[in-house]
N, CA, C and O of each residue as an XYZ file, in Angstrom:
840
protein
N     -37.096    135.646    -11.927
C     -38.537    135.828    -11.770
C     -38.860    135.899    -10.282
O     -38.407    135.060     -9.505
N     -39.627    136.880     -9.894
C     -39.989    137.055     -8.493
C     -41.045    136.034     -8.096
O     -41.921    135.713     -8.899
N     -40.978    135.518     -6.867
C     -41.979    134.548     -6.413
C     -43.349    135.171     -6.312
O     -43.482    136.359     -6.017
N     -44.380    134.361     -6.559
C     -45.753    134.839     -6.451
C     -46.138    134.941     -4.985
O     -45.706    134.125     -4.171
N     -46.925    135.908     -4.650
C     -47.353    136.126     -3.270
C     -48.869    135.934     -3.174
O     -49.633    136.444     -3.994
N     -49.284    135.174     -2.133
C     -50.705    134.921     -1.885
C     -51.019    135.363     -0.462
O     -50.783    134.596      0.472
N     -51.537    136.558     -0.262
C     -51.790    137.066      1.092
C     -52.687    136.134      1.914
O     -52.484    135.977      3.118
N     -53.682    135.515      1.260
C     -54.591    134.632      2.012
C     -53.842    133.443      2.597
O     -54.051    133.081      3.755
N     -52.962    132.829      1.791
C     -52.194    131.692      2.280
C     -51.243    132.099      3.390
O     -51.028    131.340      4.335
N     -50.678    133.281      3.284
C     -49.777    133.749      4.336
C     -50.518    133.941      5.658
O     -50.011    133.583      6.721
N     -51.738    134.518      5.581
C     -52.513    134.698      6.819
C     -52.910    133.346      7.408
O     -52.884    133.172      8.626
N     -53.284    132.374      6.545
C     -53.664    131.053      7.024
C     -52.483    130.350      7.688
O     -52.638    129.697      8.720
N     -51.300    130.490      7.083
C     -50.107    129.882      7.675
C     -49.801    130.481      9.036
O     -49.414    129.764      9.959
N     -49.971    131.783      9.167
C     -49.721    132.454     10.441
C     -50.685    131.961     11.508
O     -50.287    131.729     12.650
N     -51.956    131.802     11.137
C     -52.945    131.326     12.110
C     -52.657    129.896     12.548
O     -52.776    129.573     13.730
N     -52.276    129.028     11.594
C     -51.968    127.648     11.936
C     -50.757    127.565     12.856
O     -50.726    126.766     13.792
N     -49.762    128.403     12.578
C     -48.573    128.422     13.432
C     -48.919    128.859     14.847
O     -48.432    128.284     15.820
N     -49.766    129.885     14.954
C     -50.183    130.370     16.273
C     -50.974    129.310     17.026
O     -50.781    129.131     18.229
N     -51.878    128.593     16.316
C     -52.674    127.541     16.965
C     -51.794    126.400     17.441
O     -51.989    125.878     18.539
N     -50.818    126.008     16.614
C     -49.916    124.923     17.011
C     -49.102    125.313     18.233
O     -48.864    124.490     19.118
N     -48.681    126.555     18.280
C     -47.914    127.010     19.444
C     -48.771    126.999     20.703
O     -48.292    126.657     21.784
N     -50.052    127.377     20.557
C     -50.950    127.370     21.724
C     -51.184    125.954     22.235
O     -51.153    125.720     23.443
N     -51.422    124.993     21.315
C     -51.629    123.598     21.721
C     -50.382    123.026     22.366
O     -50.470    122.249     23.317
N     -49.218    123.407     21.854
C     -47.973    122.913     22.433
C     -47.812    123.380     23.858
O     -47.360    122.620     24.715
N     -48.175    124.623     24.125
C     -48.073    125.125     25.496
C     -49.117    124.473     26.399
O     -48.879    124.289     27.592
N     -50.288    124.118     25.823
C     -51.353    123.506     26.626
C     -50.976    122.115     27.092
O     -51.205    121.770     28.251
N     -50.382    121.283     26.181
C     -50.045    119.896     26.501
C     -48.662    119.735     27.112
O     -48.300    118.637     27.535
N     -47.884    120.809     27.166
C     -46.534    120.699     27.722
C     -46.614    120.545     29.230
O     -47.563    121.013     29.858
N     -45.618    119.890     29.812
C     -45.570    119.685     31.250
C     -44.995    120.923     31.923
O     -44.102    121.575     31.382
N     -45.507    121.239     33.096
C     -44.960    122.417     33.810
C     -43.533    122.174     34.241
O     -43.184    121.087     34.701
N     -42.709    123.197     34.087
C     -41.298    123.073     34.447
C     -40.849    124.135     35.437
O     -39.683    124.158     35.830
N     -41.781    125.036     35.857
C     -41.373    126.111     36.738
C     -41.303    125.676     38.191
O     -40.514    126.214     38.968
N     -42.148    124.675     38.570
C     -42.163    124.250     39.960
C     -41.024    123.287     40.220
O     -40.489    122.680     39.292
N     -40.665    123.152     41.448
C     -39.581    122.251     41.851
C     -40.109    121.324     42.924
O     -41.004    121.677     43.692
N     -39.542    120.142     42.963
C     -39.946    119.169     43.978
C     -39.207    119.449     45.271
O     -38.260    120.234     45.328
N     -39.695    118.753     46.335
C     -39.079    118.970     47.645
C     -37.657    118.475     47.684
O     -36.859    118.947     48.494
N     -37.319    117.526     46.818
C     -35.963    116.996     46.822
C     -35.036    117.793     45.934
O     -33.833    117.535     45.902
N     -35.587    118.773     45.201
C     -34.757    119.610     44.361
C     -34.524    119.059     42.977
O     -33.799    119.674     42.194
N     -35.125    117.892     42.632
C     -34.940    117.314     41.304
C     -35.902    117.952     40.323
O     -36.826    118.667     40.712
N     -35.677    117.687     39.055
C     -36.502    118.249     37.997
C     -37.849    117.551     37.993
O     -37.887    116.341     37.770
N     -38.966    118.249     38.229
C     -40.272    117.576     38.306
C     -40.739    117.076     36.965
O     -41.592    116.189     36.921
N     -40.220    117.601     35.853
C     -40.680    117.160     34.538
C     -40.346    115.700     34.296
O     -41.050    115.024     33.545
N     -39.257    115.185     34.935
C     -38.885    113.790     34.747
C     -39.729    112.860     35.590
O     -39.750    111.655     35.342
N     -40.444    113.404     36.607
C     -41.274    112.594     37.470
C     -42.741    112.968     37.353
O     -43.537    112.665     38.242
N     -43.097    113.621     36.266
C     -44.477    114.045     36.076
C     -45.384    112.834     35.951
O     -45.022    111.846     35.313
N     -46.540    112.906     36.547
C     -47.469    111.783     36.539
C     -47.960    111.500     35.131
O     -48.193    112.411     34.337
N     -48.112    110.206     34.840
C     -48.625    109.808     33.527
C     -50.085    110.208     33.373
O     -50.580    110.348     32.255
N     -50.782    110.394     34.503
C     -52.190    110.748     34.470
C     -52.384    112.262     34.641
O     -53.437    112.697     35.106
N     -51.401    113.047     34.278
C     -51.498    114.479     34.468
C     -52.452    115.173     33.529
O     -52.796    116.333     33.757
N     -52.894    114.499     32.473
C     -53.794    115.110     31.513
C     -54.881    114.111     31.172
O     -54.587    112.920     31.061
N     -56.141    114.544     30.999
C     -57.236    113.610     30.690
C     -56.981    112.771     29.451
O     -57.385    111.609     29.398
N     -56.319    113.340     28.455
C     -56.050    112.570     27.239
C     -55.125    111.402     27.519
O     -55.314    110.316     26.971
N     -54.117    111.614     28.374
C     -53.211    110.522     28.720
C     -53.959    109.422     29.485
O     -53.715    108.236     29.265
N     -54.863    109.815     30.376
C     -55.657    108.826     31.098
C     -56.522    108.011     30.151
O     -56.600    106.788     30.260
N     -57.174    108.705     29.214
C     -58.000    108.011     28.223
C     -57.159    107.059     27.386
O     -57.589    105.944     27.092
N     -55.968    107.488     27.004
C     -55.092    106.641     26.200
C     -54.647    105.407     26.987
O     -54.600    104.303     26.443
N     -54.323    105.595     28.257
C     -53.901    104.467     29.092
C     -55.031    103.454     29.258
O     -54.811    102.249     29.130
N     -56.241    103.939     29.543
C     -57.388    103.035     29.712
C     -57.672    102.291     28.411
O     -57.970    101.097     28.428
N     -57.579    103.001     27.279
C     -57.816    102.349     25.994
C     -56.809    101.249     25.716
O     -57.175    100.180     25.228
N     -55.541    101.500     26.021
C     -54.514    100.478     25.816
C     -54.746     99.275     26.721
O     -54.578     98.130     26.302
N     -55.133     99.545     27.970
C     -55.365     98.441     28.898
C     -56.537     97.578     28.450
O     -56.464     96.350     28.512
N     -57.622     98.214     27.996
C     -58.787     97.452     27.541
C     -58.458     96.635     26.297
O     -58.918     95.502     26.162
N     -57.670     97.197     25.391
C     -57.272     96.447     24.200
C     -56.417     95.240     24.572
O     -56.592     94.151     24.024
N     -55.495     95.443     25.505
C     -54.654     94.324     25.939
C     -55.488     93.245     26.617
O     -55.287     92.058     26.364
N     -56.432     93.650     27.486
C     -57.269     92.669     28.168
C     -58.129     91.895     27.176
O     -58.320     90.687     27.318
N     -58.646     92.595     26.174
C     -59.462     91.923     25.150
C     -58.635     90.907     24.381
O     -59.067     89.769     24.197
N     -57.462     91.298     23.932
C     -56.611     90.381     23.180
C     -56.158     89.204     24.050
O     -56.020     88.084     23.560
N     -55.929     89.461     25.335
C     -55.476     88.392     26.231
C     -56.550     87.331     26.408
O     -56.256     86.136     26.413
N     -57.815     87.775     26.556
C     -58.894     86.809     26.749
C     -59.296     86.119     25.452
O     -59.823     85.007     25.489
N     -59.060     86.756     24.304
C     -59.425     86.150     23.025
C     -58.352     85.189     22.545
O     -58.662     84.119     22.023
N     -57.087     85.565     22.719
C     -55.984     84.775     22.177
C     -55.062     84.190     23.246
O     -54.106     83.492     22.909
N     -55.321     84.453     24.507
C     -54.442     83.976     25.565
C     -55.123     82.989     26.481
O     -55.324     81.831     26.116
N     -55.484     83.447     27.688
C     -56.062     82.573     28.694
C     -57.270     83.264     29.318
O     -57.341     84.491     29.389
N     -58.220     82.438     29.769
C     -59.427     82.974     30.391
C     -59.965     81.948     31.377
O     -59.817     80.743     31.172
N     -60.589     82.427     32.445
C     -61.243     81.569     33.428
C     -62.739     81.578     33.179
O     -63.317     82.612     32.844
N     -63.365     80.416     33.346
C     -64.796     80.308     33.097
C     -65.384     79.258     34.030
O     -64.675     78.389     34.538
N     -66.688     79.355     34.246
C     -67.377     78.380     35.083
C     -67.808     77.184     34.251
O     -67.994     77.293     33.039
N     -67.965     76.044     34.908
C     -68.418     74.822     34.253
C     -69.482     74.175     35.122
O     -69.331     74.093     36.341
N     -70.568     73.713     34.490
C     -71.666     73.097     35.233
C     -72.299     72.010     34.383
O     -72.283     72.071     33.153
N     -72.859     71.012     35.060
C     -73.538     69.939     34.357
C     -72.976     68.578     34.727
O     -71.835     68.476     35.179
N     -73.779     67.518     34.536
C     -73.353     66.186     34.944
C     -72.552     65.424     33.893
O     -72.093     64.316     34.167
N     -72.373     65.985     32.705
C     -71.773     65.217     31.616
C     -70.295     64.924     31.820
O     -69.756     64.013     31.190
N     -69.623     65.687     32.697
C     -68.190     65.490     32.884
C     -67.855     64.918     34.263
O     -66.704     64.992     34.695
N     -68.844     64.347     34.959
C     -68.548     63.639     36.203
C     -67.673     62.419     35.905
O     -67.893     61.775     34.879
N     -66.712     62.072     36.729
C     -66.327     62.714     38.002
C     -65.217     63.756     37.848
O     -64.706     64.272     38.842
N     -64.843     64.065     36.596
C     -63.756     65.044     36.402
C     -64.135     66.400     36.968
O     -63.331     67.042     37.645
N     -65.364     66.840     36.692
C     -65.879     68.100     37.211
C     -67.150     67.829     37.997
O     -67.916     66.922     37.672
N     -67.366     68.633     39.041
C     -68.603     68.542     39.792
C     -69.751     69.118     38.953
O     -69.538     69.783     37.940
N     -70.961     68.840     39.410
C     -72.134     69.295     38.656
C     -72.214     70.813     38.638
O     -72.545     71.402     37.609
N     -71.920     71.444     39.749
C     -71.940     72.907     39.827
C     -70.723     73.376     40.618
O     -70.094     72.604     41.341
N     -70.410     74.657     40.461
C     -69.382     75.276     41.293
C     -67.955     75.097     40.827
O     -67.026     75.408     41.572
N     -67.753     74.603     39.613
C     -66.390     74.418     39.109
C     -65.966     75.613     38.253
O     -66.744     76.142     37.460
N     -64.715     76.018     38.438
C     -64.104     77.038     37.585
C     -62.890     76.424     36.899
O     -62.121     75.686     37.515
N     -62.732     76.736     35.635
C     -61.659     76.130     34.849
C     -60.835     77.208     34.151
O     -61.329     78.295     33.850
N     -59.572     76.882     33.903
C     -58.663     77.756     33.175
C     -58.558     77.241     31.746
O     -58.241     76.073     31.521
N     -58.826     78.117     30.783
C     -58.878     77.738     29.374
C     -57.757     78.426     28.617
O     -57.534     79.627     28.770
N     -57.061     77.660     27.805
C     -56.010     78.210     26.941
C     -56.584     78.448     25.553
O     -56.968     77.504     24.862
N     -56.642     79.721     25.146
C     -57.108     80.051     23.803
C     -56.021     79.827     22.759
O     -56.272     79.963     21.561
N     -54.812     79.483     23.208
C     -53.752     79.165     22.261
C     -54.084     77.891     21.481
O     -53.518     77.639     20.417
N     -55.006     77.093     22.022
C     -55.403     75.833     21.379
C     -56.730     75.960     20.638
O     -57.342     74.952     20.286
N     -57.178     77.192     20.401
C     -58.430     77.355     19.669
C     -58.285     76.789     18.248
O     -57.189     76.697     17.697
N     -59.421     76.421     17.693
C     -59.478     75.801     16.366
C     -58.776     74.438     16.348
O     -58.445     73.920     15.282
N     -58.554     73.863     17.535
C     -57.952     72.540     17.618
C     -56.453     72.510     17.469
O     -55.884     71.446     17.225
N     -55.783     73.658     17.610
C     -54.329     73.682     17.458
C     -53.651     72.886     18.581
O     -53.888     73.130     19.764
N     -52.808     71.935     18.184
C     -52.016     71.122     19.124
C     -52.887     70.373     20.134
O     -52.431     70.052     21.232
N     -54.117     70.100     19.772
C     -54.994     69.299     20.628
C     -54.761     67.827     20.331
O     -54.633     67.431     19.173
N     -54.705     67.018     21.384
C     -54.477     65.586     21.234
C     -55.670     64.804     21.780
O     -56.492     65.328     22.532
N     -55.737     63.553     21.383
C     -56.776     62.671     21.905
C     -56.597     62.529     23.419
O     -55.495     62.253     23.894
N     -57.666     62.717     24.161
C     -57.622     62.682     25.619
C     -57.689     64.053     26.253
O     -57.955     64.153     27.450
N     -57.457     65.127     25.490
C     -57.521     66.480     26.040
C     -58.972     66.896     26.264
O     -59.888     66.388     25.617
N     -59.158     67.826     27.190
C     -60.454     68.446     27.410
C     -60.498     69.768     26.670
O     -59.562     70.564     26.758
N     -61.580     70.009     25.938
C     -61.697     71.230     25.160
C     -63.038     71.897     25.436
O     -64.016     71.247     25.805
N     -63.053     73.208     25.246
C     -64.278     73.989     25.271
C     -64.669     74.263     23.825
O     -63.824     74.643     23.014
N     -65.933     74.074     23.502
C     -66.355     74.183     22.102
C     -67.771     74.747     22.021
O     -68.519     74.738     22.999
N     -68.115     75.233     20.846
C     -69.484     75.666     20.558
C     -70.316     74.443     20.216
O     -70.026     73.746     19.244
N     -71.343     74.176     21.004
C     -72.205     73.029     20.733
C     -72.953     73.276     19.425
O     -73.645     74.287     19.309
N     -72.838     72.394     18.446
C     -73.408     72.684     17.128
C     -74.930     72.686     17.071
O     -75.498     73.189     16.101
N     -75.616     72.133     18.088
C     -77.076     72.078     18.026
C     -77.739     73.202     18.823
O     -78.966     73.303     18.838
N     -76.942     74.049     19.485
C     -77.503     75.224     20.165
C     -76.421     76.291     20.264
O     -75.325     76.124     19.730
N     -76.728     77.374     20.939
C     -75.808     78.514     20.994
C     -75.061     78.586     22.321
O     -74.773     79.684     22.798
N     -74.746     77.463     22.921
C     -74.036     77.450     24.202
C     -72.674     76.787     24.043
O     -72.370     76.170     23.022
N     -71.861     76.937     25.094
C     -70.539     76.318     25.120
C     -70.592     75.029     25.932
O     -71.390     74.902     26.860
N     -69.745     74.083     25.579
C     -69.654     72.830     26.298
C     -68.218     72.437     26.550
O     -67.301     72.948     25.907
N     -68.024     71.525     27.489
C     -66.705     70.969     27.794
C     -66.782     69.469     27.575
O     -67.612     68.792     28.181
N     -65.922     68.948     26.714
C     -65.923     67.520     26.427
C     -64.482     67.063     26.210
O     -63.557     67.863     26.067
N     -64.336     65.735     26.191
C     -63.024     65.139     25.985
C     -62.876     64.708     24.529
O     -63.808     64.171     23.930
N     -61.698     64.949     23.974
C     -61.426     64.568     22.585
C     -61.172     63.063     22.539
O     -60.251     62.553     23.178
N     -62.003     62.371     21.774
C     -61.852     60.924     21.654
C     -61.266     60.531     20.291
O     -60.789     59.409     20.118
N     -61.306     61.444     19.342
C     -60.758     61.138     18.027
C     -60.478     62.404     17.246
O     -61.144     63.423     17.427
N     -59.478     62.329     16.372
C     -59.076     63.432     15.509
C     -59.213     62.989     14.053
O     -59.500     61.821     13.788
N     -59.011     63.907     13.109
C     -59.208     63.545     11.700
C     -58.461     62.272     11.305
O     -57.266     62.128     11.561
N     -59.195     61.352     10.674
C     -58.620     60.096     10.221
C     -58.774     58.953     11.195
O     -58.595     57.796     10.812
N     -59.106     59.244     12.467
C     -59.282     58.184     13.458
C     -60.623     57.481     13.255
O     -61.560     58.042     12.687
N     -60.689     56.230     13.736
C     -61.928     55.466     13.724
C     -62.474     55.388     15.149
O     -61.732     55.124     16.095
N     -63.772     55.620     15.290
C     -64.414     55.602     16.604
C     -65.726     54.836     16.506
O     -66.310     54.698     15.431
N     -66.172     54.343     17.654
C     -67.476     53.702     17.753
C     -68.521     54.728     18.160
O     -68.281     55.549     19.046
N     -69.655     54.681     17.527
C     -70.706     55.656     17.815
C     -71.537     55.285     19.028
O     -72.340     56.100     19.481
N     -71.376     54.084     19.574
C     -72.165     53.657     20.722
C     -71.547     54.057     22.035
O     -70.561     54.793     22.073
N     -72.135     53.567     23.124
C     -71.670     53.861     24.470
C     -71.131     52.585     25.091
O     -71.921     51.700     25.421
N     -69.830     52.450     25.264
C     -69.284     51.213     25.851
C     -69.607     51.103     27.326
O     -69.792     52.108     28.011
N     -69.674     49.878     27.806
C     -69.920     49.583     29.227
C     -71.208     50.232     29.714
O     -71.289     50.712     30.845
N     -72.207     50.239     28.849
C     -73.496     50.824     29.221
C     -74.459     49.695     29.583
O     -74.476     48.652     28.930
N     -75.264     49.911     30.633
C     -76.188     48.885     31.088
C     -77.385     48.722     30.158
O     -78.088     47.713     30.211
N     -77.613     49.726     29.303
C     -78.747     49.615     28.403
C     -78.455     48.607     27.305
O     -77.297     48.453     26.916
N     -79.460     47.920     26.794
C     -79.242     46.933     25.726
C     -78.844     47.638     24.443
O     -79.176     48.810     24.268
N     -78.140     46.962     23.533
C     -77.748     47.569     22.260
C     -78.964     48.013     21.458
O     -79.999     47.346     21.448
N     -78.821     49.130     20.797
C     -79.927     49.671     20.003
C     -79.789     49.342     18.535
O     -80.691     49.632     17.749
N     -78.689     48.746     18.156
C     -78.473     48.451     16.749
C     -77.880     49.610     15.976
O     -77.605     49.481     14.783
N     -77.676     50.746     16.639
C     -77.123     51.931     15.980
C     -75.612     52.036     16.158
O     -74.987     52.942     15.607
N     -75.018     51.115     16.925
C     -73.588     51.183     17.142
C     -72.854     50.782     15.867
O     -73.131     49.737     15.278
N     -71.934     51.610     15.460
C     -71.143     51.328     14.274
C     -69.841     52.104     14.352
O     -69.699     53.023     15.158
N     -68.902     51.728     13.517
C     -67.616     52.396     13.494
C     -67.591     53.390     12.336
O     -67.984     53.068     11.214
N     -67.121     54.601     12.627
C     -67.039     55.647     11.603
C     -65.639     56.243     11.616
O     -64.938     56.198     12.628
N     -65.246     56.798     10.488
C     -63.972     57.501     10.390
C     -64.228     59.002     10.451
O     -65.110     59.523      9.768
N     -63.456     59.676     11.264
C     -63.634     61.122     11.435
C     -63.110     61.838     10.197
O     -61.965     61.620      9.802
N     -63.919     62.683      9.580
C     -63.490     63.372      8.360
C     -62.448     64.453      8.652
O     -62.271     64.844      9.806
N     -61.765     64.935      7.628
C     -60.768     66.006      7.817
C     -61.409     67.258      8.426
O     -62.549     67.607      8.118
N     -60.651     67.913      9.287
C     -61.130     69.149      9.903
C     -62.153     68.956     11.001
O     -62.811     69.920     11.393
N     -62.312     67.737     11.516
C     -63.302     67.455     12.551
C     -62.657     66.675     13.699
O     -61.540     66.171     13.578
N     -63.376     66.590     14.800
C     -62.952     65.782     15.941
C     -64.175     65.113     16.553
O     -65.311     65.495     16.274
N     -63.927     64.110     17.389
C     -65.006     63.378     18.055
C     -64.930     63.679     19.539
O     -63.923     63.392     20.186
N     -66.000     64.262     20.083
C     -66.028     64.704     21.469
C     -67.060     63.912     22.259
O     -68.175     63.685     21.788
N     -66.683     63.495     23.456
C     -67.600     62.772     24.343
C     -67.404     63.282     25.767
O     -66.361     63.839     26.108
N     -68.434     63.078     26.590
C     -68.340     63.413     27.999
C     -67.828     62.235     28.807
O     -68.026     61.082     28.424
N     -67.174     62.517     29.914
C     -66.673     61.438     30.763
C     -67.818     60.613     31.349
O     -67.685     59.403     31.534
N     -68.922     61.257     31.635
C     -70.114     60.563     32.107
C     -71.019     60.325     30.897
O     -71.959     61.082     30.655
N     -70.729     59.278     30.151
C     -71.367     59.086     28.849
C     -72.880     58.923     28.929
O     -73.595     59.319     28.009
N     -73.372     58.345     30.021
C     -74.810     58.120     30.121
C     -75.598     59.411     30.331
O     -76.822     59.406     30.206
N     -74.919     60.519     30.649
C     -75.604     61.795     30.873
C     -75.003     62.890     30.008
O     -74.996     64.059     30.394
N     -74.498     62.516     28.840
C     -73.790     63.479     27.998
C     -74.394     63.520     26.592
O     -74.666     62.488     25.979
N     -74.589     64.730     26.111
C     -74.952     64.929     24.708
C     -73.673     65.340     23.977
O     -73.121     66.408     24.243
N     -73.216     64.517     23.080
C     -71.926     64.755     22.446
C     -71.944     64.241     21.013
O     -72.997     64.182     20.377
N     -70.770     63.869     20.513
C     -70.671     63.457     19.109
C     -71.477     62.205     18.806
O     -71.775     61.935     17.642
N     -71.831     61.443     19.814
C     -72.677     60.280     19.572
C     -74.075     60.689     19.131
O     -74.815     59.884     18.565
N     -74.438     61.953     19.392
C     -75.751     62.471     19.003
C     -75.653     63.347     17.763
O     -76.416     63.168     16.814
N     -74.698     64.315     17.764
C     -74.638     65.246     16.637
C     -73.444     65.019     15.725
O     -73.179     65.841     14.848
N     -72.718     63.923     15.911
C     -71.663     63.569     14.971
C     -70.364     64.313     15.206
O     -70.205     64.996     16.217
N     -69.425     64.180     14.262
C     -68.130     64.861     14.404
C     -68.307     66.376     14.493
O     -69.175     66.962     13.845
N     -67.456     66.989     15.316
C     -67.519     68.436     15.543
C     -66.405     69.115     14.748
O     -65.251     68.700     14.848
N     -66.717     70.148     13.961
C     -65.652     70.874     13.252
C     -64.635     71.462     14.227
O     -65.000     71.999     15.273
N     -63.372     71.354     13.876
C     -62.326     71.929     14.719
C     -62.466     73.444     14.828
O     -61.966     74.044     15.780
N     -63.136     74.060     13.868
C     -63.343     75.501     13.923
C     -64.226     75.911     15.099
O     -64.237     77.082     15.479
N     -64.973     74.959     15.686
C     -65.826     75.270     16.828
C     -65.103     75.124     18.159
O     -65.664     75.458     19.202
N     -63.875     74.634     18.142
C     -63.110     74.479     19.384
C     -62.610     75.845     19.836
O     -61.877     76.517     19.110
N     -63.007     76.250     21.032
C     -62.624     77.559     21.578
C     -61.298     77.527     22.325
O     -60.615     78.548     22.402
N     -60.922     76.383     22.874
C     -59.686     76.312     23.639
C     -59.573     74.996     24.363
O     -60.460     74.146     24.287
N     -58.472     74.838     25.065
C     -58.166     73.620     25.809
C     -58.220     73.917     27.304
O     -57.734     74.954     27.755
N     -58.808     73.006     28.067
C     -58.896     73.156     29.522
C     -57.558     72.748     30.137
O     -57.092     71.624     29.952
N     -56.955     73.675     30.866
C     -55.653     73.426     31.478
C     -55.737     73.022     32.943
O     -54.953     72.195     33.409
N     -56.688     73.607     33.671
C     -56.700     73.368     35.121
C     -58.068     73.662     35.701
O     -58.878     74.373     35.107
N     -58.308     73.094     36.884
C     -59.456     73.471     37.704
C     -58.994     74.525     38.706
O     -57.932     74.386     39.313
N     -59.782     75.565     38.877
C     -59.432     76.660     39.768
C     -60.223     76.506     41.058
O     -61.449     76.620     41.061
N     -59.516     76.247     42.157
C     -60.167     76.131     43.455
C     -60.237     77.476     44.171
O     -61.184     77.747     44.909
N     -59.231     78.311     43.949
C     -59.173     79.648     44.529
C     -58.188     80.451     43.671
O     -57.513     79.880     42.815
N     -58.099     81.764     43.891
C     -57.148     82.539     43.083
C     -55.709     82.052     43.170
O     -54.905     82.348     42.286
N     -55.371     81.310     44.222
C     -53.991     80.855     44.378
C     -53.889     79.326     44.449
O     -52.857     78.791     44.854
N     -54.944     78.635     44.061
C     -54.957     77.177     44.123
C     -55.498     76.612     42.807
O     -56.630     76.891     42.413
N     -54.661     75.812     42.138
C     -55.034     75.217     40.862
C     -54.811     73.710     40.929
O     -53.974     73.220     41.688
N     -55.572     72.996     40.125
C     -55.368     71.567     39.931
C     -55.243     71.322     38.436
O     -56.229     71.389     37.702
N     -54.036     71.040     37.994
C     -53.782     70.911     36.560
C     -54.447     69.657     36.006
O     -54.432     68.594     36.628
N     -55.028     69.810     34.822
C     -55.697     68.703     34.148
C     -54.663     67.937     33.324
O     -53.982     68.508     32.473
N     -54.561     66.639     33.590
C     -53.615     65.804     32.861
C     -54.358     64.905     31.876
O     -55.462     64.433     32.146
N     -53.733     64.686     30.749
C     -54.296     63.783     29.753
C     -54.126     62.344     30.247
O     -52.999     61.890     30.444
N     -55.244     61.618     30.451
C     -55.117     60.254     30.998
C     -54.705     59.218     29.977
O     -54.418     58.077     30.340
N     -54.669     59.587     28.718
C     -54.335     58.628     27.660
C     -52.871     58.752     27.294
O     -52.311     59.848     27.311
N     -52.268     57.660     26.972
C     -50.875     57.618     26.555
C     -50.796     57.130     25.110
O     -51.490     56.196     24.708
N     -49.929     57.791     24.344
C     -49.751     57.396     22.952
C     -49.043     56.034     22.876
O     -48.037     55.795     23.544
N     -49.598     55.165     22.047
C     -49.035     53.838     21.839
C     -48.297     53.828     20.516
O     -48.893     54.028     19.458
N     -47.004     53.596     20.582
C     -46.202     53.541     19.379
C     -46.327     52.151     18.748
O     -45.995     51.137     19.362
N     -46.815     52.135     17.508
C     -46.998     50.857     16.826
C     -45.920     50.567     15.815
O     -45.949     49.522     15.164
């Protein structure tokens, strides 16, 4: 049996082949010119020789930068009196590890950046308790008289207890209660004094083996 012939399909195939050949010649690198050293210029052709390659490179770089700041490390400013004397009131820059977001590998005594549950801003506080720990809701060593609200509570699963180093000027878990670990954005690793000068933040608490 002889094969069926479709003239329309044959013409369409010819046009597609011609278009593909034209695009191939358009995006191909020039090979007729020679470099001053006599080497093949096609092997040293610039990556930015075509607008599409430039667009692709910029897109890849922006994607990498976005992923790095979301899941890697980022620098941010810190201000306010709640973390005195660890941080100054203004002018502090800190290095944040997003590898510790959602409370991953965070320990009691670490400094974390978190979403403040009573407003839409970020805060920096110290972890005073993790799920299952017992904490006091009052302010120790405070000159103010007891208010009768001091009590001991157990931190529920999936939460942590955050306080500021300067407790008398800090709004923290003593006001809005345990903070969900899902609100933890990252862990503070260092203070940045300049692009080439860092002061690493150390956990001042030591684990006591009982």
